[in-house]
C-alpha positions, 0 to 999 in steps of 0.5 A: 493501521486499524486495530480491532478493539478488545483484542486481549481476552481473559484466559478461559476457565477450567472447563475449557470454554472459549472466551468468545472474543478471539478468532480461533487459530487452526494452523500451528508451526512447531519448531521441533529443532532450532538448528540447521544442517545448511547455511542458506544465506537467505534464511530468515531464521539465521541470516536476518536481524532476529538471532533468538534461535541462539537462546533456544534449546536445540530440540523440543523436549518430549514434555514440551511436545505433550504440552503443545499437543494438549493446548492444540486439542484444548483449543480445537475442542473449545472452539469446535474446530473441524480440523487443524494443521500442524507443520513440523519445522525448524531449523531443520526438523530432520535433525530430530531423527526418525525416533523423535519424529515418530514420538512427536507425531504419535503425541500429536495424534493422540491428543488432537485426533479425538477432537479434530482432524489433524493435518500433519505436515513438515517443511524440510531441506531434504538433506537428511531424508532416509527410508527410515524417516519416510516410513515414519512419515507414511505411518503417521500420514505426514506430508513433507514439502522440500525446499529446492531453488532449481537446478544445481546452479540456481539451488547452490546460489544460496542453499549450501552447507556451512563449508560451501559444499553443494546440497543439490545432489542430496536434495534430489536424492530425497525427492527421488525417495518421495517419488517412489511408490512406497513414499509418494503419499508423503510428498507434498511438493516443492518450495522455491525462493525466487532469485531474479539472478536465476533463469525463471524457465530453467528453474521451472523446468528443474522443479517440474522434473521432480514431479511435485504434487505442488510448487510454491514460489516465495519472494525473498524476505525483505522490507523497506529498511532492507529492500530486495535487490532490483538489478539495473534499477528495474521496477518489477524484476520479481513480477517479470520473473514470475510472469515468465514462469506464468506464461510457460506454465499456461502454455504447458497446460498448468501441469502442476499446481503453483500455489501463488499463481493459483491463489491469484486466479482464485481471488479473481473468481471471487474465492479465497487465496491459498497462500498467506502471501496474497489475498485477504484471508485470515492468517490464523497461525501461531508458531511454537518455539523449541522452548514452548514459547508462542510466537507470531509468524516466524518470517517476522524475524526478518524485520528486527530482533524480537519482532515475532515475540509474544511473551506467552508460552504453552505452559502458562497460557492457552492458545486463546491468549496467543490468538488475542495477541495484537500482532496475531489478531490484526492479521485476521481482520482482512482489509481493516488490518491493512494500511490506508494506502493498501485499503485504497488500492484497486487490487487489494482483494487480490494481493492482500497487502502482500506478506506481513513481514514485507511491510516493515519500516522502522518508524511505523512498523508494519503500517505500510504496503509491501516492499514488493508493491510494484511487483505485486501490482503488475503480477496481479494485473497480468494473472487476474486480468484486473481492471485498468489501474486508476479505475478501482472496483470501488468496493463499498467497504473501502472506507469504513462506515465510521469514516463515511459518517464522519465525512458525510457530516460535512467537515470531516476530521483530520483522520478521515482526510488523511485516509483520503490523501492516502487513497490519492497517493495509492492511485498515483503509485498505481498509475506510475507502476502501470506506466513503467511497462512502457518506459523501455520505449523511451530512454528518458523515461527509463532513466527517470523510472530507475532513479525514482525506484531507487529513491523510493527505497532510499528516501521515500519521504522525498518521493512522497512529497512529489507524488502527492503534488496534485498535477503528477496524477493528472499528468499520469492519467493523461499519459496513460490515455496517450495525451501527455509525454511519458518522458516527463517521468524524468522530471518527476524523478528529478524533483524527488532527487532535489527534495532528497538532496542526493546526487543524480544526473539524468536527461529531462525533457524541455517542453514549451521552453521549460523544464518542469519540476513538480513541487519546485517550479520550472527552469527556462530552457534555451530551446522550445523542445528537446532534452537536456541533462539535469544534475543535482547534488545536495540541492545544487542543480545544473541544467545543460551545464549551467548552474540553476539552483545554487543551493537548496534552501536559497535562491529559489531552491527547496528549503532544507526540510524539502519544502518549496520556496516562499514568495515573500523572500526577495532572494527567491525572485525569478533570476537570469539563470532561468529559475522560476521557483514555485511560490508558497505560503507557510500558514502556521505550519501548513505549506500551501503552493501558489502554482503558476508553473506546473505544465499540467495545471491547466485542467479547469473550465476557466483558463489558468493565469500565466506566470505571475509577477513577483508583486502579484504573487506576493499579493496572492500569498498574503491573501491566502494566508489571511483566508486560511487563518480566517477559516481556522477562526470561523470554521475550525471544523473545516480547517482540519480537512483543508490543512490536510488536503489542500496543497496548491492553489492555481490562479485563474484568469478573470473573464471580464464579467466580475464574477468570482470563479473557483474549481476543483478537479478529481484528477488534480486532487489537492489543488483548488483553482480560483480567480483573484478576489477582493478580500480574504473573506470571499477567498475563504468561502471559495476554498472551503467550497472546493475542498469539499469537492476534493473530499467527495472526489476521493470518496468516489474513487473507492466507493460507489455512492450511487448507481452509475448506470442510472442516467436520470438527472435532477433539477437543482436550484443553483443551476438552470440545467438538470444535473446528473446524480454525481453533479447533484451530489457534489453540489449538495456536499459543497453547498452544505459547507458554504451554508455552514460557513455563512451560518457562523458569520455575523450580520444580516448579509451572512444570515441571508447567504446562509438561508439561501444555501441551506434551502438549496442544500435541504431541497437537493438532499430530499431529491437525492433520497427520493430518486432511489439511485443511491447505494447503501453507503450512498444513502447513509452518506446523504442521510448523514448530511440530512442530519447535519442540516436538520441540526442547524437552528 
């Protein structure tokens, strides 16, 4: 995850001047009480891993309130803030009673009102709300939100007393008080946690009956280690639930503001979000516990013990110190604070990566998309009428200037290549979620989708291994356009199950006599077309009842580390059971597939080779190993990108002219296609050339480098026909790398190749810069290539 530099500031001096190196905080959650009078089983404070509430004082002491108020006022004055929001929270803040609430509100207003407008609020379950407390709310202009999950059946599914008794009648009594003319000004709205077991329309109607000024729906707190319930394996149950509300809400004429939906509508019109759950706006919030400690947003307590802790408190530290804490500061950095997958997503400006707490996974913390990513994607697409998935808006800042500079230089580092790989994975996931809308019409695809969703929760590394295979994206795009079979989704899921070594049993399609398993190979069927059942358990795979892959890691099955079979193992040859394993070569830890079975690999101008003989495959893999090692030695700068991005090589048929051909396709990111060549030196050049095309295709997935409406062409020295700008840009970028490789080789032949490719690149760069068609990022990218070429002797 990107992190801003110099996050930690020094405390300000006695004069109260801001450090100038932190973004000011404008929202404060005061845990006035650390206990609650309900025992809601979905509560992130009491029912999730962090149990630090047990060590907190039951109530915030008056001296702590005074210290908090002073710190807020100090921060507001130092940063010249117009206003701040303070939310009285818990536990249940009403346990403090009317007198304590009155004293707390008075202390806050005395300290803050003279320097900034104080928006004072409270979040409560409403059980203890009385006229006396309502009088305090009105007197201090405190607006209170009440938690209610719908009608009695829906609400009491989770919101009960410790003895199991219903809280519903008490909550309705509180809402009736707030609707009365005397207290209506204190009524902020209703907060409802989504439970897909509840009927969405009945919940909506129950909330609407309470005449709330606002309604907000929250997704239940979950993360990748503790994923949300997905009944019947449905991929997007939370989106479906919220979209049912959305349809009814629109039909009713939007009778009440629903913050989540209106936030998405706002982002669609180019404005900011009104919720921390979506959008890229800064989450400028800090929590103060009952003992005066500063904490990060309290929903982090759903992740792990101590997740929200900062080690700071109001007695020894200023708000500036809390604002400089990395966990708080990173949530104010917008797009830069998200993982690479989110940064590359076409709807990131709407969903903003989802709620921070929902991104957690042990091992890499919060550097993940939301566990609700498929739901958010579907919700965004419908509510905002977002563009078709896999056609992102290409915002110019999707790749940072540093990454563009690094890639524009030619080789690019492994870190930049990893960002491009993350972009590819994000687009594949987006495509699959889009296709999931159609699986109900195809029982085979539907079973595959349910399995894939389940595996993504339980064994994400296995799903990732399959989704990053180059031809899964190509199939998904063709399927989206109606040119491929949706039921192949079951093959994708089956391959992930084999990688995960889990038990699964599902139907898979047979096409052209084969069952294709991406990354693994193919199984020869007993019919040209149809459906057979595939069962797998610990790598033992059976199709139609016959044993095909006896054991993972043997007989052509995937190795125990999830990798595919190798061509130089005699036990992995094609067998009578019909198993056609994908061959591979391991080059010093880099596993490269020799892909001659995938049914979606035929996506190049030159036809692909059919299944290779074992002898031919062995020759290919040995030559691939030598070519990659040659690149390591001759062009190590390019080796980093190649080893990160190149996953498969597809043999192409020779055309009888003796020319060596190579190709890459943006829709098959990670694969390079080549004809047989006589030596590894030639193959090394072709691989470097085509990986450059893969890099640029990934950049163009998320960045506009030129005006796509400009139809002018360029004459380039390596082609007889004029080239469109995109074609010329691809040629320049690839030929720059080829020239660089030849520059490093000794001898007069290499010198001649270098000078020819350098001249081609040099002239085409000038032509691109002179045409006036490049965007600002494109101009920067091309000028970085110019600097590289000018730096050669």
